[in-house]
N, C-alpha and C positions, 0 to 999 in steps of 0.2 A: 298292771299285771306286768310280772316280771319276763325278761326273755324266753326263759325256759318254758313258762306256762303260755305265752303265746303260742309257740312251737307244737304244744300239745292240742291246741284250738283249733277246729277248722277254720278256713277262710272266711271272713266276713267283710263283704265289701263296704257295708257303712261304717263298720269300725275303722277299716283300713283307711276310707277316706278322711275320717275324723282324725284319726292318730297320724297319719303322713300327709294331709293337706292342710286340714283346718288347724290343729294345734300348732304345728311349726308356724304357719302364718300368724296366730295369735302371739306366739312367743316373739315373733320378729317385731310386731307392732308394738309390744311392751318394751321391748328392747329398745327401740326408737324414740319410744315417748319417753322414757328413763332417761335415755342420754342427752336427750333435749335440756332437760333440767340441770343436768351437769355442764352442759356448753353454756347454758345462760349464767350459771355461777362463775365459769371461767371467765366468761365475758365481763361479768359485774366485777370481778376482782380486777381485772385488767383495767377497767375505767377508773375505780377507785385508786389503784397503784399508780397510775399515769395522772393522777391529779392531787396527790398526797406529797407530803413534804420528802417522800423518797423517789420522786419521780424521775430524778436522774438516773438512780439505779436500775428504774426499769427500763428506760432506753438503752443505758449502757450494757445491760445483761444481753439484749437482742441484738446490739452492735458489736458485741464481742467476737473477734475472728478466731475461727477455729482452722487449724491446720493440719492436715493427715497426709503423710507420705507413705504409700504403699508400694514403692520402687517404681512399679509399672504405671501408676498415676498419682497425683496429689490432688487434693482438694484444699482449696484456700476461700473459705466462704464465712461469713457472718453467722453467728447461731440463727439469726431468724431466717436468713436465706436457705440454712439447713434444714430448718423446719418446714419451710414452704417448697423446698425441690426435694426432700428426703422423706420427711415423715409423710408430707402430702401424696408422695408417690403411691406410699402403702393405702392411703386412703382412696385415691383413684383406683388402684388396683381391686380392692374390695367393691369399688362402684362398678368396675369392669365385669367382676365374677356375678353381680347381680344383673348387669346387663344381660350377659350371656345366658343366665339363668332363665330370664325371663323370654329370650329370644328362643331358645332351646325347649324349654318346658312350660313356661307361663305365660303371662298376657299378651307377649309380644310373639307367640309361637307360630300364628298363623297370620295371614295377611288380614283376615276380617276382625279378629282379635285385636291386633296391633295397630289397625288404622285409626280407633278414636284415641287412644291415649299419645299417639304421634302426631295426629292432627291438631289436637288439644295442644299439645307442647310447642307445635309450630307457632300457633297462635299466641301462645303465653311467652314466646321469645321474641316474634316479629313486632308485635304491638309496643311492648315496654321500651324495645331498641330503638324504635321510630319517635315515640314521645321522647327519650333523652336526646336524641338529635335534633328534636325541634327547638330544645333549649340550648343545645350544644351544637350549633351546625359546625363549626370549623374550629382549627387550633389544636392545642393539646389536651382541650377538654374532650372533644369529640372522640378522643382513643378510649374513653370509657362507657362507648354505646352498649358494651355487652354485660356491663355491671348489673343493670336490672333484669336480666333475661333469665336467671338461675334461681331454682325453687331450692330452699334447706329440706330435705325429706325429713331431717330428726325434728326440726321445730315444726314443719307441717303436719307431719302424722300425731306428732305430742298434742298440739292444739286440738286437731281431730278427735284424739281419744278422751279429752275432756267433755266433749259434747255426750259421750256415751252412747246409748243404744237409740238415741232421738235419729241416729242415721243408719242407712243398712250398711251392711258389709261389703256391698257391691261397690257403694260408693269409696268406702275405704280401699278396696281393691283398686278402683279407678284412679285415685289419688296416687296411690303406690306406684301403679304403671306410668301414669303421667309425669312422676317426679324422675323415675327412671330413665324415660325417654327423654327428658328434660336435661338430666344430667349427661346423657349421650350427646346431646345438641350443644351443651355447654363444653364439653370435652372437644368435639369438632370446632368449636369457635376457638378455644386456647391453641390448638394446634394450627388452625388456619390463619389467625389473625394476631397472634402474640407469640409468634417466633421471630427471633434474632438471625443474623446472618447463619446461613447453613454452612458447616463444614462437612464436605463431601467425605473426607476421610473418617472422620468421627462415626459419620453414619453408615458407611460401609462397614466398620467393624461392628456397630451395632447390628446390622443385616446379618453379618457371618454369625454373631453369638445366637440371634434368634433363630438361624437355621439350624445350629447345634442344639438348641432347646427344644425345636421342633421334630429334630432325629430322635432325641431321647423319649420324647412323647410318643413318635410312631413305634418305637421299638418297646414301648412298656415299662421303661424306666421308672419307678416308683419312688425312688429315694430324695426325700424332700430337699436335703443339705445341698444335693446337685443342683437342683433347680433354684435354690436360694443361693448358691456361688455365682452361677451364670446370670442370674436375674441381677445380681448386684453389679456384674461386669457390665451388663447392658445398660442398667441405670447410669453408669459413669459414663459410657460411651455416648447415650442420648444426651446427657448433662453437657459434655464437651461438644455435641454436635450442632448446638444452638437451637434445637427443639427443646421445648420445655421438659425437664427430666420426668414429670409426673406423667407423659404420654407414655413413657417407658412401662408404668405399673398397669395402664390401659391394655395396651399391646400384650404384655405378659398374661394378662387375665384372659384375653381373647384366644389365646393360645393354651389356656388350661383345660384338659380334658373334660367333657361334660358327661361322659359314659363310664361305667366302672370296669374294672380290670377282668372281674368274674361277671358271667351273667347273673344278674339279680334275680331272674325268674327262677333259678335253680338253686336260689339260696336256701329256702325252705328245706328241700330234699336233701341239698348236701350236710345242712345242720343238723339234720335228724340223723344222718347217716353216722356223724361225727359223735354225737351225743353218748351213742351206745348204751353203757350203763353209767348214768351221772352220778351213782351213788357209792361207785368204788372207794373203798379205803387206801388204793395205792395213791399216794401222794404225787409220786412221779407221772403217773398216769393221769390224774387230775390235772396237772400242770401243763403235759402235753396237749390235753384236750382244750383248755383254756387257751393256749397258745395258738392252736389251729382254729379255735372259733375267733378269735381275735385277727388272725390274719384273713380268716373269711369274711368277717365284717367289715374290715377295712377295704379289702379287695371288691366288695360288693356294693361300696359307697363311691361315688364319682369324686374323683379329686377336688373339681370345683365347689361339689357341695360340702365336703370335709374343710376344704381351705375357707371356705365364708364362715362357716360355722366357729372355725378356730380364730379368725381373725376379726370377726365382726365385734364381739366385746372389746377387743384391744382399741380398735378403730374409734368406737362409740365412746368410751370411757375414759380413753388417755390420748390418743394422736388428735381427734377434732377439738377437745378441750385445751390441749397444750397449744394447737393453732390459733385458737381463740384467744388464749392468753397472750399469745406473741403478737396478735393482730389488732386486737379490738382496744387496744389503750390507745385514745385519742385526748389530748389536751382539751377540755373544756373551760373556756374563760369567757367573760361578756364579749370581748372582741372576736373570738372563734365563732361563736353562736350567731353574732352579726354577719360575720362573714359568709358563714353556710348558708344562712337565711337568705342572703341577697345573691347567692351562688347558682349558678345555671346547672352545675354539677350536682348539687344537693336536690334542687327541685327536679331534674330530669330524673334522679333516681328514684326519689320518693314518688311523685306522679306515675313513674313508670311500674313500679311495684303495686301501689294501691289501686290505680286506676288501669294501666296498661296490662297489667296481669289477668284482672277477672274480665276485662273487655275481650282481651285475646282470646283466652280459653274458651270463655262463653260462646262468643261468635263463631270460632272454627268448630267446636263441638257442634252447634246448633246446626250450621250449614252441612256439616259432615253428615248428621242424620237426615235432615231434610233432603239431600241430594241422594241418599241411599247409598253412601259410601261406609257407613257404620250404623251400629244399633246403639241406642241408647241403653245404659247399664239396666237391668232389671230392677225396678222399684224404686229407681231414682228419679227425682223431680228436676224440672229444671230450675227451679230456684235453689235445689241444693247443689247442681253443676255450678251455678254461678257462685254458691258459697265455697267450692273447692277452688275456684279461680281467685276467690279472696285470699284463701290461705295459701295458693300458689305465690301470692307476693310476700310471703315470708321468706327472703333471701339473706342468707347471712355468709354461710362457710366459703360457697363458691363465689358468691360476690366480693368478700373481704379478699378473696384469692385473686380474682382477676383485677382488683383496685391496684394491688401491689405489682402486676404485670403491665396494667396500661399507663401508670403514672409514675412520673420521676419526682414531679413536684410535691413537697410535704405539704403545702397549702390545698392542692387538688386531693391529695391522698385524704387529710382531715376532712375537708367538705364530702367526698364520698363517704367516708367511714361513717359520719353523721347522717347522711341521707340514707346510708344502709340500716343504721341503728333504727332513725326516726321511721323510715317506711316499713321495716319489718315489724316493729312494735302496732304500728297503727293498723297493718293488714292482718296481723294475729287478732288483735282485740275486736275489730270488725267483723272478722271472718269467723271467731268464735261467737259472738253475739248474734250474727246473720243467721249461722245453722242452728243455733240454741233456739231462735224464736220462730225458724221456718217450719210450717207444718210437714208433718212426715208423711203423710199420704200421696200417692202418685197424681200427678195432673194430666193434663192433656198435652 
């Protein structure tokens, strides 16, 4: 149904919910599932390239230094660090938008609805971290305890989509909310445990810029270029402060307005008033009408929703695949595999993902429901909750990201990457088969 036709029809609640809740959610799920395939392809290319006769070119490319001089500040980083610090800031910006949307409008909007995915995420972070520390209780290896705590939303949702209609929509929504709460925990871990020495001067500049951005927001400034400019300045200030630059993306997302400039409840009435005579032959009148309708449409959509809709495809199909290409390349030889098999880092990650995630998510979910802290999703069985826990063990993007923050030794980095790849593949396969073979009817 076209926009004009919708305006001429009376309001119908069921169609409104389907069009504005169900369909956008299905589109989002499809986007995440498709992006998972692209990310896998990028990671596969990185592995092939790093183990080909052109392996030196692979590592030289990402170690190539880029020098940018903007007079006010300079950036001198390797291409790989620019991907991790710069492009991933955009990734975490979109993650921040998703978190804020869920807190304001979605599954995390009320204490009752937020409690279950948040509690499940806490279990899914605590148990894998403890398992990792059992294998790596001290030394440099212990710094990687947070590697198995994160869930890759694109892969997890992608695998769940392969199960098809054997799982209820409420289980998919639970996984999505769980992964978003998990991302929030991962962001906190990065900020709290993987921060270098703090530069108070740079942090002060970042705070001033944030106040300016908030002032623009409060006064209703809607010009996107203004926010892009000051957002870039804030990113540089955070980069120089010692806090990881990706945190700037999250903070900016949390300050993005979740309400529209115009009252959305008045949209239909205002639009009808603007339509007048849509069949007029006056070109200028029609053009003026279209411009006013466009302004009304943009003003009735929250900046948070508009930015997420605009950036999500770029993040899913370009930024994260580039990150995978830059970070998934690990040299696989008989010696490196032998080292990884005997390394506590690899075992801690694999067992943290394959065992720690499902045990932590299921146990904390079960206790929360039994203690009356939350309700089990409608139509979801306990076996399906455990299956979601298995899919929670698919950790890739954030796990690789934390690996680069946690370790300086290339040996530890290689062991961690092999553990991430092996653990994620095993968790994905077991999770898919488990949910595929699990009865769909609710249990006690």
